[in-house]
N, C-alpha and C positions, 0 to 999 in steps of 0.2 A: 371474537371476530364475526361480523355479519356475513350471511350468505349473499354474495353479490349477484347471484342468479335470480334472487327473489326481490330485487330492488332496482328501480330505474333512477335512483338518486345518485348524483355525481358529486364526489368529494375528493378534493386534492389533499393528500395526507402528508405532503412535504413541509419543509420549514421555511421555504423561500417566501419573502414578502414582496417580490417583484410583481408589479401590476402587469397584467397581460397586454402585450402590444405586438404588432405584426410588422414584418418587413418582407417584401416580395421582390424578387428579381425575375423579370420576364425577358427572355432573350432568344435570339436566333443567330444565324451566322453573321448577320449584318450589324446588329445592335443589341444593347442591353438596357432595360429600363428599370429604375428602382422606385418603389413606393413604400410608404409607411402609413400605418393607421392603428387606431386603438380598438376598432371593431372590424368584424369580418365582412359586414355588409358593403363597406367601401371597397374592400379588396376583391370581393366576388364580382363586382361590376367590371373590373379591369383584367380579370384572368383571361388569357388568350389561349384557346385550345389549339391554335395553329403554331404556337411557340412553346418553349419549355418554361414552366413556372416553378420557381424555387421559393417556397414560402417558409420563412423562419418565424416561429412563435416563441417569444420570450415571456416567461412567467405563465403559470398555470392556475392562478387564483380564480380567474373568471371562467368557471367551468362551462357556462353557457356559450361563451365564444368558442371554446374547444369543441363543444357539441355541434355548433353551427359548422365549423370547419369539417369535422368528420362526417356530418350529414351531407354536406355539399359534395365531398369526394367519395361518398358511399363507403365509409370505413365502418366496420362492424362495431356494435355497441361494446362488446367485450374488449376489443382493442382500445376503445375510448377509455374504458375503466383502467386498462393497463397503463395507458399514458399518464393518467392522473395518480397512479400508485407509484410514489417515489421510491418505494422499497421493492419494486418488482424485480425478480431475478432476470439476469441477462438472457435474451432469447432472440432467435430469428425465425419468423414464420412466413410461409409463402402461401398467399391466397390467390384466387383466380385472377383478380385485377390489380393486386398490389402486393408488395413485400414489406413486412414490418420487422424492424430491428430495434430492440431495446437494449441500450448499452449504458455504460457509466463513464463519466469523465472524472479525472483525478487532478488534484492540485495540492501542492505542498505549501503550507503557510506556517509562519513562525508560531511557536507555542507561547502561551502566556507565561509558562514556567521558564526559569533560567536554564535552558538546555540547548545543546548544539543541534539536536534533532528537530526537524520541522514536523508539523502535524499534517497527516494526510486527510484531505476532505474529498468528498465525491458528490457528484450530482448526476441525475439521470438525463439521458438524451434519447429521444425516440426519433428514428428516421424512417419515413415511409416512402417507398418508391412506387410510382404509378406510371401509366403510359406516357403522359406528357407533364408530369409534375413530380416534385420531391418536397416532402414536408419534413421539417426538423423542429421538434418540440424541446425546448430548453427550459429548465426551472428558473434560471436567473438571467439577468442581462449579461451577455457574454460576447467577447470579441473572438471566440475560439475559431469561428469559420470565416473571419475577415480576410484571411489570406486567399480563400477561394473566391470571395467577392471581388477581390483585387484582380485575381486571375481572369475572372469573367470580363471585367472592365478592359483589361489589356489583351484579352483573347490569347493568353499564354497557352502554347502547345495546341492552338486551334480548339480550345475547350468549348467555344460556342458552336462549333461545327458538329459536335458529338451529341449523342442522345442522353436521355435522363439516366440510363444505367451507368454511363461514364461518370456523371456527376455523383451518383450514388457511391461509386467506387472511390472517388476522390474524397468524399466525406468520410467514408470508412477508413481510408488511409490516414486521414488527419487524426482520427481516434487511435489508430494503431501507433502513430507517432507519439501520441500522448502516453500510451501504455509503455512504449519502448523507453521514453525518457524516465518515467517513474520507476520501472523495474531496474533500469540501469543505475539510477541513483541509489535505490535500496541495496543493490548488489555492491556498489562501491562502498557504501556505509558499512555493510557487513564485513567487507574485506578490511576496512580500517579498524573495525572492532577486533577482528581476528589478530591483526598485528599488535594491537594493544594487549590482548590477552596472552599472546605468546611471549610478551616481555614480563609477564606475571605482575602487571601493574596493580597498585593498591587502590585504584580508582573505585570508589564505592558505587558510582553511578552506572557502572558497566551493566550490571544486572537489569537496571531500569531501562537502559538503552536497548538491550537485547529484547526485552519484553515489548518496548515500543515498536521496534522494527518488526518483530513477530506479528504484532497487531496490524501493521501496515501490509505486511506480506499476506496475511489471511484475508484482509479486505480486498486487495487486488486479485488474489487467487479466486475468491468467490465470484468475482465479476468477469474474469477472463477465461477461466477454465471451461465454463459451459460452451464457449465459442469453438472449442476444439472439435466438438461434434456438430454444433449448430451451423458453422460456416460452410460445411460441406454441402448444405442444401443449395447454396448459391452457385456451386460449381457443377451441379447436375445439368445434363443436356436438355431436360424437358422443361426448363424454365423459360417461358416466352418473353418475360420482361427483361431478361439479360441476353443481349445479342452475342452471337458467337464471336463476332469481331472484337468484342470488348472483354472476352473471357480472360485475356492475357493480363488486363489490369486487375481483375479480381484475383488472379493467381499471384500477382505482385503483393497485393494486400495480404494474401494467405502466407506468403513468405515472411512478411513482417510479423504476422500473428504467430507463426511457428517460432520465430526468434524470441518473441515475448514469452511463449510457453516454455521454451528451453531455459530462458533466464529465470523464470519462476521456479523451475525445477532445481536449478543451480542454487537459488536462494534458499530453497527448502533444505538442501543438503548442507549448505553453509550454516544455516540456522541450527540444524541438528548438531553439527560439529562444534559450533560456538557454545551451545548449551553444555555439551560434554566437556569442552575445554574450560568453561566457566566453573563447572562443578569440580573438575580436576584441580584447577587453581585454588579453589576454596579448600579442597582437601590438603593441597600442598601447604597452604598458609596455616591450616590447622595443625598439620604435622610439624611445621616449623615452630609453631607456638608450643606444642607438646614437647618438642625436642629441647627448647630453651628451658621449659619448666623442669624437664628431666635432668638437665645439666645442673640447674640450681639445686635440685633435690639431691643429686649425686654428691655434690660438694658438701652440702650441709647435713646430710644424714650421719656421716662419721663424727662431725662436730657435735651434733645433737646427742650422739651416743656418748661421747666423752663428757659433755655437760650433764648428761643423765647420771653417769657414774658418780661424778663429784657432787651431784645434787642429792644423793641418797643420804638419809639420816641415820647412818651408822655411827656409833660412838667412837670406834677405833678405826680411823682412816689416817695413815701416816702422813699423807700429803697435806692434810688440813692443818697440821701443826708445824709444817716445814716453812722456814722463812722465805724460801724462793718458790714455794708451791704455786702461787698465783701466776707468777711470771713463767714458770715452766708450763703450766696449763695453756696459757695463751700461745706460747712458742710452739707447743706440740700441735695445737689446732691450726695455726698458720701454716706450719710445715705440711701437715696432712692436706690442707686445702690446696697448697701449691703443687704438691705431688699429684693430686687428682687432676688439677687443671692441666699440668704438663701431659699427663696420660691422655686426657680427652683431646688435647690439641694434636698430639701425635696420631691419634685415631681419626683426626679431621672431623670431630664432632663439634668443635668450636669454630 
């Protein structure tokens, strides 16, 4: 890994092939205007500093466009590198003139394999709050924030009358809703698996499903758990970009975050108990197999003993010359097997 402090080269290291394009919503109390462009030069000409400017950037392949945007809004070069780093850990940073939040969006898509579990995919989203602007950087073409665009058009809850920090809280709340949906789905799937395991099912795929859910759990945990400490920064009173009148909305987002964190903890405990239960079920199955083998051995050991006696090569064995010796031997072995079987049945081993 190269030292990013010794290079001014910009590289997007994600997998998205979405070409960089821009959408901007410029609004105030009276109206909202929408524009789209493939380059920032066109957008820069229509930015209105007397209104709120919400700029959505889809696709990060064109690093020069991302550089132009960050340069225009005086975003630090290190933040620019973080935006282009698709594997950057979750964080919230407060600077003098803007607040940066780097988060993950999750989506469950069907697996290629024939399984009931979906695959959990993620993409990075960066949201930057400034005095009269909000920037959202998304790796792919996405309709994730379309409900907020619709709210701006219809001025739901007087959203156009509020400042940029309110828009920032609404964007964060959308992401928290995404987390809530995902962790609740994982929690439900874990509960379903628990019910299956409690029936001591012979489903061979349960171990694979537990491992898949554990992988999803670890993915979302790594993305959400840092917010437990990071989000507190937004609640502090010395933050000039978040107005006191809007602190209640950030508290609401925090409530949703706490629910997600609690559900993640529940998933951890459920996963732990599922692993223990899965191992116990395997032990029970093994014990059951050993029990059946023991029963078979218990029945056939006396018969083997009798067969061994009559199979010895002694010259004088009365039974060998007896007319009914063969029939007697079979009868004795059948009777012994029946007696042992009855005994095991009464002991409830069968």
